[in-house]
N, CA, C and O atoms as a GROMACS GRO file, in nm:
protein
  408
    1MET      N    1   5.060 -15.456  -4.925
    1MET     CA    2   4.974 -15.494  -4.814
    1MET      C    3   4.865 -15.390  -4.796
    1MET      O    4   4.882 -15.272  -4.767
    2VAL      N    5   4.732 -15.464  -4.822
    2VAL     CA    6   4.610 -15.358  -4.801
    2VAL      C    7   4.607 -15.328  -4.652
    2VAL      O    8   4.615 -15.424  -4.576
    3SER      N    9   4.599 -15.220  -4.606
    3SER     CA   10   4.544 -15.168  -4.490
    3SER      C   11   4.397 -15.235  -4.445
    3SER      O   12   4.298 -15.229  -4.518
    4SER      N   13   4.398 -15.304  -4.304
    4SER     CA   14   4.265 -15.363  -4.262
    4SER      C   15   4.157 -15.268  -4.254
    4SER      O   16   4.043 -15.314  -4.250
    5GLN      N   17   4.173 -15.143  -4.250
    5GLN     CA   18   4.069 -15.030  -4.212
    5GLN      C   19   4.005 -15.023  -4.333
    5GLN      O   20   3.884 -15.004  -4.329
    6TYR      N   21   4.063 -15.035  -4.451
    6TYR     CA   22   3.987 -14.994  -4.593
    6TYR      C   23   3.928 -15.144  -4.650
    6TYR      O   24   3.853 -15.147  -4.748
    7LEU      N   25   3.969 -15.258  -4.584
    7LEU     CA   26   3.942 -15.410  -4.652
    7LEU      C   27   3.807 -15.438  -4.583
    7LEU      O   28   3.804 -15.416  -4.462
    8LEU      N   29   3.716 -15.475  -4.631
    8LEU     CA   30   3.577 -15.513  -4.579
    8LEU      C   31   3.619 -15.677  -4.566
    8LEU      O   32   3.678 -15.745  -4.651
    9PHE      N   33   3.572 -15.716  -4.437
    9PHE     CA   34   3.559 -15.859  -4.404
    9PHE      C   35   3.446 -15.908  -4.382
    9PHE      O   36   3.357 -15.832  -4.344
   10ARG      N   37   3.421 -16.046  -4.400
   10ARG     CA   38   3.278 -16.096  -4.372
   10ARG      C   39   3.252 -16.074  -4.261
   10ARG      O   40   3.351 -16.056  -4.191
   11GLU      N   41   3.121 -16.064  -4.194
   11GLU     CA   42   3.037 -16.032  -4.094
   11GLU      C   43   2.948 -16.133  -4.076
   11GLU      O   44   2.937 -16.222  -4.160
   12ALA      N   45   2.871 -16.131  -3.959
   12ALA     CA   46   2.759 -16.232  -3.966
   12ALA      C   47   2.635 -16.201  -4.060
   12ALA      O   48   2.592 -16.086  -4.066
   13GLY      N   49   2.580 -16.301  -4.130
   13GLY     CA   50   2.499 -16.253  -4.218
   13GLY      C   51   2.556 -16.239  -4.359
   13GLY      O   52   2.476 -16.215  -4.448
   14GLN      N   53   2.680 -16.250  -4.388
   14GLN     CA   54   2.769 -16.218  -4.497
   14GLN      C   55   2.838 -16.324  -4.554
   14GLN      O   56   2.864 -16.413  -4.473
   15GLU      N   57   2.881 -16.345  -4.684
   15GLU     CA   58   2.961 -16.439  -4.734
   15GLU      C   59   3.040 -16.388  -4.858
   15GLU      O   60   2.996 -16.297  -4.928
   16TYR      N   61   3.160 -16.449  -4.883
   16TYR     CA   62   3.229 -16.428  -5.016
   16TYR      C   63   3.171 -16.490  -5.102
   16TYR      O   64   3.109 -16.592  -5.070
   17GLY      N   65   3.175 -16.453  -5.213
   17GLY     CA   66   3.108 -16.518  -5.361
   17GLY      C   67   3.200 -16.500  -5.489
   17GLY      O   68   3.274 -16.404  -5.503
   18LEU      N   69   3.189 -16.589  -5.567
   18LEU     CA   70   3.231 -16.599  -5.693
   18LEU      C   71   3.135 -16.567  -5.810
   18LEU      O   72   3.057 -16.659  -5.835
   19VAL      N   73   3.124 -16.458  -5.885
   19VAL     CA   74   3.040 -16.438  -5.996
   19VAL      C   75   3.036 -16.531  -6.076
   19VAL      O   76   3.146 -16.567  -6.116
   20ARG      N   77   2.940 -16.589  -6.118
   20ARG     CA   78   2.955 -16.681  -6.241
   20ARG      C   79   2.878 -16.629  -6.337
   20ARG      O   80   2.938 -16.651  -6.442
   21SER      N   81   2.762 -16.563  -6.363
   21SER     CA   82   2.721 -16.509  -6.490
   21SER      C   83   2.605 -16.398  -6.440
   21SER      O   84   2.556 -16.388  -6.328
   22TYR      N   85   2.580 -16.331  -6.544
   22TYR     CA   86   2.492 -16.207  -6.530
   22TYR      C   87   2.375 -16.299  -6.564
   22TYR      O   88   2.397 -16.409  -6.616
   23ILE      N   89   2.244 -16.256  -6.533
   23ILE     CA   90   2.144 -16.316  -6.569
   23ILE      C   91   2.031 -16.214  -6.596
   23ILE      O   92   1.917 -16.253  -6.623
   24GLY      N   93   2.066 -16.075  -6.589
   24GLY     CA   94   1.971 -15.971  -6.654
   24GLY      C   95   1.913 -15.884  -6.511
   24GLY      O   96   1.915 -15.933  -6.398
   25HIS      N   97   1.868 -15.761  -6.539
   25HIS     CA   98   1.790 -15.681  -6.468
   25HIS      C   99   1.902 -15.658  -6.329
   25HIS      O  100   1.852 -15.647  -6.217
   26GLY      N  101   2.022 -15.653  -6.341
   26GLY     CA  102   2.103 -15.632  -6.210
   26GLY      C  103   2.141 -15.750  -6.137
   26GLY      O  104   2.208 -15.740  -6.034
   27SER      N  105   2.098 -15.875  -6.187
   27SER     CA  106   2.099 -15.992  -6.117
   27SER      C  107   2.219 -16.069  -6.172
   27SER      O  108   2.264 -16.051  -6.285
   28PHE      N  109   2.272 -16.165  -6.074
   28PHE     CA  110   2.381 -16.238  -6.112
   28PHE      C  111   2.387 -16.392  -6.053
   28PHE      O  112   2.363 -16.408  -5.933
   29ASN      N  113   2.414 -16.489  -6.125
   29ASN     CA  114   2.450 -16.616  -6.042
   29ASN      C  115   2.578 -16.606  -5.980
   29ASN      O  116   2.676 -16.572  -6.046
   30VAL      N  117   2.587 -16.637  -5.839
   30VAL     CA  118   2.703 -16.629  -5.752
   30VAL      C  119   2.724 -16.755  -5.690
   30VAL      O  120   2.629 -16.811  -5.634
   31GLN      N  121   2.837 -16.808  -5.695
   31GLN     CA  122   2.884 -16.898  -5.625
   31GLN      C  123   2.933 -16.873  -5.454
   31GLN      O  124   3.032 -16.809  -5.420
   32VAL      N  125   2.855 -16.928  -5.383
   32VAL     CA  126   2.914 -16.890  -5.242
   32VAL      C  127   3.044 -16.960  -5.190
   32VAL      O  128   3.045 -17.083  -5.193
   33LEU      N  129   3.154 -16.892  -5.143
   33LEU     CA  130   3.260 -16.953  -5.147
   33LEU      C  131   3.268 -16.991  -4.972
   33LEU      O  132   3.334 -16.923  -4.893
   34GLY      N  133   3.202 -17.093  -4.939
   34GLY     CA  134   3.189 -17.124  -4.790
   34GLY      C  135   3.338 -17.157  -4.733
   34GLY      O  136   3.439 -17.167  -4.803
   35ALA      N  137   3.333 -17.170  -4.614
   35ALA     CA  138   3.460 -17.214  -4.538
   35ALA      C  139   3.511 -17.329  -4.584
   35ALA      O  140   3.441 -17.392  -4.664
   36GLU      N  141   3.634 -17.378  -4.550
   36GLU     CA  142   3.718 -17.481  -4.589
   36GLU      C  143   3.628 -17.603  -4.546
   36GLU      O  144   3.634 -17.699  -4.624
   37ASP      N  145   3.561 -17.614  -4.456
   37ASP     CA  146   3.512 -17.759  -4.439
   37ASP      C  147   3.373 -17.756  -4.481
   37ASP      O  148   3.292 -17.838  -4.436
   38ASP      N  149   3.336 -17.650  -4.580
   38ASP     CA  150   3.200 -17.686  -4.625
   38ASP      C  151   3.210 -17.745  -4.763
   38ASP      O  152   3.269 -17.690  -4.857
   39SER      N  153   3.153 -17.852  -4.768
   39SER     CA  154   3.179 -17.962  -4.873
   39SER      C  155   3.066 -17.935  -4.987
   39SER      O  156   3.065 -17.995  -5.094
   40SER      N  157   2.986 -17.852  -4.955
   40SER     CA  158   2.852 -17.812  -5.038
   40SER      C  159   2.851 -17.682  -5.075
   40SER      O  160   2.788 -17.608  -4.998
   41PRO      N  161   2.907 -17.626  -5.180
   41PRO     CA  162   2.899 -17.467  -5.206
   41PRO      C  163   2.777 -17.479  -5.301
   41PRO      O  164   2.750 -17.576  -5.371
   42CYS      N  165   2.710 -17.365  -5.291
   42CYS     CA  166   2.586 -17.349  -5.358
   42CYS      C  167   2.595 -17.220  -5.473
   42CYS      O  168   2.692 -17.144  -5.469
   43ILE      N  169   2.513 -17.206  -5.549
   43ILE     CA  170   2.494 -17.097  -5.624
   43ILE      C  171   2.368 -17.026  -5.599
   43ILE      O  172   2.266 -17.094  -5.589
   44ILE      N  173   2.359 -16.893  -5.586
   44ILE     CA  174   2.262 -16.801  -5.524
   44ILE      C  175   2.229 -16.700  -5.653
   44ILE      O  176   2.300 -16.701  -5.754
   45THR      N  177   2.131 -16.626  -5.640
   45THR     CA  178   2.097 -16.501  -5.707
   45THR      C  179   2.129 -16.397  -5.630
   45THR      O  180   2.066 -16.376  -5.526
   46ALA      N  181   2.232 -16.316  -5.671
   46ALA     CA  182   2.250 -16.194  -5.624
   46ALA      C  183   2.229 -16.028  -5.697
   46ALA      O  184   2.266 -16.002  -5.812
   47VAL      N  185   2.176 -15.950  -5.625
   47VAL     CA  186   2.162 -15.827  -5.703
   47VAL      C  187   2.238 -15.718  -5.651
   47VAL      O  188   2.277 -15.712  -5.535
   48VAL      N  189   2.261 -15.630  -5.744
   48VAL     CA  190   2.347 -15.526  -5.722
   48VAL      C  191   2.259 -15.389  -5.697
   48VAL      O  192   2.192 -15.346  -5.791
   49ARG      N  193   2.260 -15.327  -5.584
   49ARG     CA  194   2.174 -15.203  -5.574
   49ARG      C  195   2.234 -15.042  -5.613
   49ARG      O  196   2.168 -14.946  -5.655
   50LYS      N  197   2.343 -15.047  -5.592
   50LYS     CA  198   2.448 -14.961  -5.625
   50LYS      C  199   2.506 -14.976  -5.784
   50LYS      O  200   2.523 -15.081  -5.846
   51HIS      N  201   2.528 -14.849  -5.826
   51HIS     CA  202   2.587 -14.878  -5.977
   51HIS      C  203   2.736 -14.899  -5.956
   51HIS      O  204   2.821 -14.810  -5.945
   52VAL      N  205   2.755 -15.041  -5.950
   52VAL     CA  206   2.884 -15.091  -5.929
   52VAL      C  207   2.929 -15.180  -6.039
   52VAL      O  208   2.844 -15.269  -6.048
   53SER      N  209   3.019 -15.196  -6.125
   53SER     CA  210   3.071 -15.266  -6.224
   53SER      C  211   3.096 -15.412  -6.186
   53SER      O  212   3.190 -15.435  -6.111
   54VAL      N  213   3.025 -15.509  -6.226
   54VAL     CA  214   3.012 -15.658  -6.181
   54VAL      C  215   3.044 -15.729  -6.288
   54VAL      O  216   2.965 -15.712  -6.381
   55ALA      N  217   3.150 -15.818  -6.312
   55ALA     CA  218   3.168 -15.925  -6.407
   55ALA      C  219   3.184 -16.066  -6.368
   55ALA      O  220   3.218 -16.103  -6.256
   56ALA      N  221   3.154 -16.148  -6.474
   56ALA     CA  222   3.189 -16.280  -6.412
   56ALA      C  223   3.340 -16.312  -6.374
   56ALA      O  224   3.430 -16.262  -6.443
   57GLY      N  225   3.368 -16.390  -6.274
   57GLY     CA  226   3.494 -16.407  -6.222
   57GLY      C  227   3.521 -16.325  -6.112
   57GLY      O  228   3.622 -16.356  -6.049
   58ASP      N  229   3.455 -16.226  -6.071
   58ASP     CA  230   3.474 -16.142  -5.960
   58ASP      C  231   3.452 -16.189  -5.836
   58ASP      O  232   3.356 -16.258  -5.803
   59ILE      N  233   3.553 -16.148  -5.754
   59ILE     CA  234   3.512 -16.199  -5.627
   59ILE      C  235   3.438 -16.085  -5.516
   59ILE      O  236   3.486 -15.975  -5.491
   60VAL      N  237   3.338 -16.128  -5.471
   60VAL     CA  238   3.228 -16.024  -5.388
   60VAL      C  239   3.224 -16.060  -5.251
   60VAL      O  240   3.271 -16.165  -5.208
   61LEU      N  241   3.158 -15.959  -5.168
   61LEU     CA  242   3.095 -15.987  -5.048
   61LEU      C  243   2.950 -15.974  -5.060
   61LEU      O  244   2.894 -15.875  -5.106
   62LEU      N  245   2.901 -16.063  -5.025
   62LEU     CA  246   2.737 -16.087  -5.043
   62LEU      C  247   2.688 -16.056  -4.899
   62LEU      O  248   2.749 -16.068  -4.793
   63SER      N  249   2.558 -16.013  -4.923
   63SER     CA  250   2.472 -15.984  -4.778
   63SER      C  251   2.361 -16.072  -4.796
   63SER      O  252   2.278 -16.039  -4.880
   64LEU      N  253   2.345 -16.167  -4.737
   64LEU     CA  254   2.226 -16.277  -4.760
   64LEU      C  255   2.109 -16.221  -4.701
   64LEU      O  256   2.104 -16.140  -4.609
   65ASP      N  257   2.006 -16.278  -4.773
   65ASP     CA  258   1.874 -16.237  -4.726
   65ASP      C  259   1.833 -16.361  -4.643
   65ASP      O  260   1.829 -16.476  -4.686
   66GLU      N  261   1.797 -16.314  -4.499
   66GLU     CA  262   1.752 -16.416  -4.408
   66GLU      C  263   1.626 -16.490  -4.444
   66GLU      O  264   1.595 -16.602  -4.403
   67SER      N  265   1.561 -16.417  -4.520
   67SER     CA  266   1.410 -16.476  -4.543
   67SER      C  267   1.426 -16.612  -4.639
   67SER      O  268   1.361 -16.716  -4.625
   68THR      N  269   1.521 -16.590  -4.733
   68THR     CA  270   1.553 -16.693  -4.808
   68THR      C  271   1.688 -16.747  -4.844
   68THR      O  272   1.772 -16.656  -4.843
   69SER      N  273   1.735 -16.855  -4.872
   69SER     CA  274   1.879 -16.908  -4.857
   69SER      C  275   1.913 -16.883  -5.012
   69SER      O  276   2.029 -16.911  -5.043
   70GLU      N  277   1.821 -16.828  -5.126
   70GLU     CA  278   1.872 -16.819  -5.227
   70GLU      C  279   1.888 -16.700  -5.298
   70GLU      O  280   1.911 -16.691  -5.419
   71ASP      N  281   1.873 -16.590  -5.199
   71ASP     CA  282   1.892 -16.448  -5.246
   71ASP      C  283   2.018 -16.370  -5.146
   71ASP      O  284   2.052 -16.402  -5.032
   72ALA      N  285   2.062 -16.275  -5.219
   72ALA     CA  286   2.157 -16.198  -5.148
   72ALA      C  287   2.219 -16.063  -5.226
   72ALA      O  288   2.238 -16.075  -5.347
   73GLU      N  289   2.244 -15.962  -5.173
   73GLU     CA  290   2.307 -15.859  -5.228
   73GLU      C  291   2.456 -15.846  -5.222
   73GLU      O  292   2.529 -15.878  -5.128
   74ILE      N  293   2.493 -15.785  -5.357
   74ILE     CA  294   2.624 -15.782  -5.340
   74ILE      C  295   2.663 -15.637  -5.295
   74ILE      O  296   2.620 -15.536  -5.350
   75ILE      N  297   2.746 -15.639  -5.194
   75ILE     CA  298   2.782 -15.502  -5.136
   75ILE      C  299   2.927 -15.462  -5.150
   75ILE      O  300   2.973 -15.355  -5.112
   76LYS      N  301   3.002 -15.568  -5.213
   76LYS     CA  302   3.134 -15.506  -5.253
   76LYS      C  303   3.197 -15.582  -5.355
   76LYS      O  304   3.172 -15.703  -5.351
   77VAL      N  305   3.280 -15.538  -5.454
   77VAL     CA  306   3.331 -15.604  -5.548
   77VAL      C  307   3.467 -15.589  -5.517
   77VAL      O  308   3.510 -15.473  -5.518
   78TYR      N  309   3.564 -15.703  -5.485
   78TYR     CA  310   3.692 -15.676  -5.461
   78TYR      C  311   3.801 -15.675  -5.586
   78TYR      O  312   3.783 -15.734  -5.692
   79GLU      N  313   3.904 -15.605  -5.555
   79GLU     CA  314   3.988 -15.563  -5.646
   79GLU      C  315   4.105 -15.690  -5.627
   79GLU      O  316   4.102 -15.764  -5.529
   80GLU      N  317   4.202 -15.701  -5.729
   80GLU     CA  318   4.295 -15.804  -5.712
   80GLU      C  319   4.372 -15.793  -5.582
   80GLU      O  320   4.381 -15.884  -5.500
   81ARG      N  321   4.422 -15.680  -5.572
   81ARG     CA  322   4.487 -15.671  -5.452
   81ARG      C  323   4.439 -15.686  -5.311
   81ARG      O  324   4.514 -15.709  -5.216
   82GLU      N  325   4.302 -15.672  -5.302
   82GLU     CA  326   4.214 -15.696  -5.185
   82GLU      C  327   4.199 -15.854  -5.190
   82GLU      O  328   4.196 -15.907  -5.078
   83ILE      N  329   4.191 -15.924  -5.280
   83ILE     CA  330   4.166 -16.070  -5.295
   83ILE      C  331   4.278 -16.137  -5.259
   83ILE      O  332   4.254 -16.244  -5.202
   84GLU      N  333   4.416 -16.104  -5.277
   84GLU     CA  334   4.524 -16.144  -5.254
   84GLU      C  335   4.524 -16.140  -5.095
   84GLU      O  336   4.541 -16.239  -5.025
   85GLU      N  337   4.505 -16.024  -5.053
   85GLU     CA  338   4.516 -16.008  -4.900
   85GLU      C  339   4.403 -16.085  -4.826
   85GLU      O  340   4.431 -16.112  -4.709
   86LEU      N  341   4.309 -16.118  -4.859
   86LEU     CA  342   4.200 -16.196  -4.823
   86LEU      C  343   4.263 -16.337  -4.824
   86LEU      O  344   4.239 -16.402  -4.722
   87ILE      N  345   4.332 -16.394  -4.911
   87ILE     CA  346   4.367 -16.515  -4.951
   87ILE      C  347   4.477 -16.544  -4.817
   87ILE      O  348   4.472 -16.644  -4.745
   88VAL      N  349   4.581 -16.426  -4.802
   88VAL     CA  350   4.684 -16.442  -4.712
   88VAL      C  351   4.632 -16.413  -4.583
   88VAL      O  352   4.700 -16.446  -4.486
   89ARG      N  353   4.523 -16.358  -4.566
   89ARG     CA  354   4.451 -16.343  -4.423
   89ARG      C  355   4.389 -16.484  -4.386
   89ARG      O  356   4.365 -16.502  -4.267
   90GLY      N  357   4.356 -16.596  -4.482
   90GLY     CA  358   4.305 -16.719  -4.469
   90GLY      C  359   4.123 -16.691  -4.458
   90GLY      O  360   4.047 -16.771  -4.404
   91GLU      N  361   4.083 -16.574  -4.517
   91GLU     CA  362   3.941 -16.537  -4.529
   91GLU      C  363   3.875 -16.625  -4.654
   91GLU      O  364   3.758 -16.664  -4.648
   92ILE      N  365   3.960 -16.653  -4.766
   92ILE     CA  366   3.901 -16.723  -4.857
   92ILE      C  367   4.025 -16.820  -4.905
   92ILE      O  368   4.140 -16.785  -4.879
   93SER      N  369   3.999 -16.940  -4.974
   93SER     CA  370   4.104 -17.020  -5.012
   93SER      C  371   4.148 -16.985  -5.162
   93SER      O  372   4.071 -16.950  -5.251
   94SER      N  373   4.273 -16.999  -5.170
   94SER     CA  374   4.340 -16.968  -5.322
   94SER      C  375   4.292 -17.080  -5.410
   94SER      O  376   4.320 -17.073  -5.530
   95ARG      N  377   4.225 -17.176  -5.367
   95ARG     CA  378   4.198 -17.288  -5.441
   95ARG      C  379   4.017 -17.310  -5.393
   95ARG      O  380   3.978 -17.327  -5.277
   96PHE      N  381   3.940 -17.305  -5.500
   96PHE     CA  382   3.805 -17.352  -5.432
   96PHE      C  383   3.722 -17.441  -5.556
   96PHE      O  384   3.753 -17.428  -5.674
   97GLU      N  385   3.654 -17.497  -5.528
   97GLU     CA  386   3.595 -17.596  -5.615
   97GLU      C  387   3.483 -17.516  -5.696
   97GLU      O  388   3.395 -17.456  -5.633
   98ILE      N  389   3.486 -17.515  -5.838
   98ILE     CA  390   3.376 -17.455  -5.918
   98ILE      C  391   3.250 -17.542  -5.946
   98ILE      O  392   3.261 -17.658  -5.984
   99ILE      N  393   3.155 -17.493  -5.932
   99ILE     CA  394   3.043 -17.582  -5.969
   99ILE      C  395   3.023 -17.545  -6.096
   99ILE      O  396   3.016 -17.427  -6.132
  100PRO      N  397   3.011 -17.668  -6.189
  100PRO     CA  398   2.981 -17.640  -6.337
  100PRO      C  399   2.827 -17.578  -6.349
  100PRO      O  400   2.733 -17.607  -6.274
  101GLU      N  401   2.823 -17.484  -6.462
  101GLU     CA  402   2.708 -17.417  -6.473
  101GLU      C  403   2.611 -17.531  -6.538
  101GLU      O  404   2.675 -17.630  -6.574
  102ASP      N  405   2.487 -17.538  -6.559
  102ASP     CA  406   2.375 -17.613  -6.576
  102ASP      C  407   2.367 -17.587  -6.748
  102ASP      O  408   2.276 -17.638  -6.814
   0.00000   0.00000   0.00000
């Protein structure tokens, strides 16, 4: 089990996301993994400011840009064991709807 002191949880202005694809210049298409009652997941553009390895399929923590609902910064890329702990704690669903890419 992952110690919660090392596991970053979503706070106000943050969301969990699923990296869909790399679009260049440190930017990614990311599907926001909304709450269970959120019936309209969306895809936003997220950038990585730090040199962190990010790949399609990664679960990430996003800091949302308050000035636009379409931009965010990836602040954490979760490891597999961390994802399992987020699922156990009910932070993310083990099953979520994948939005087809255009």
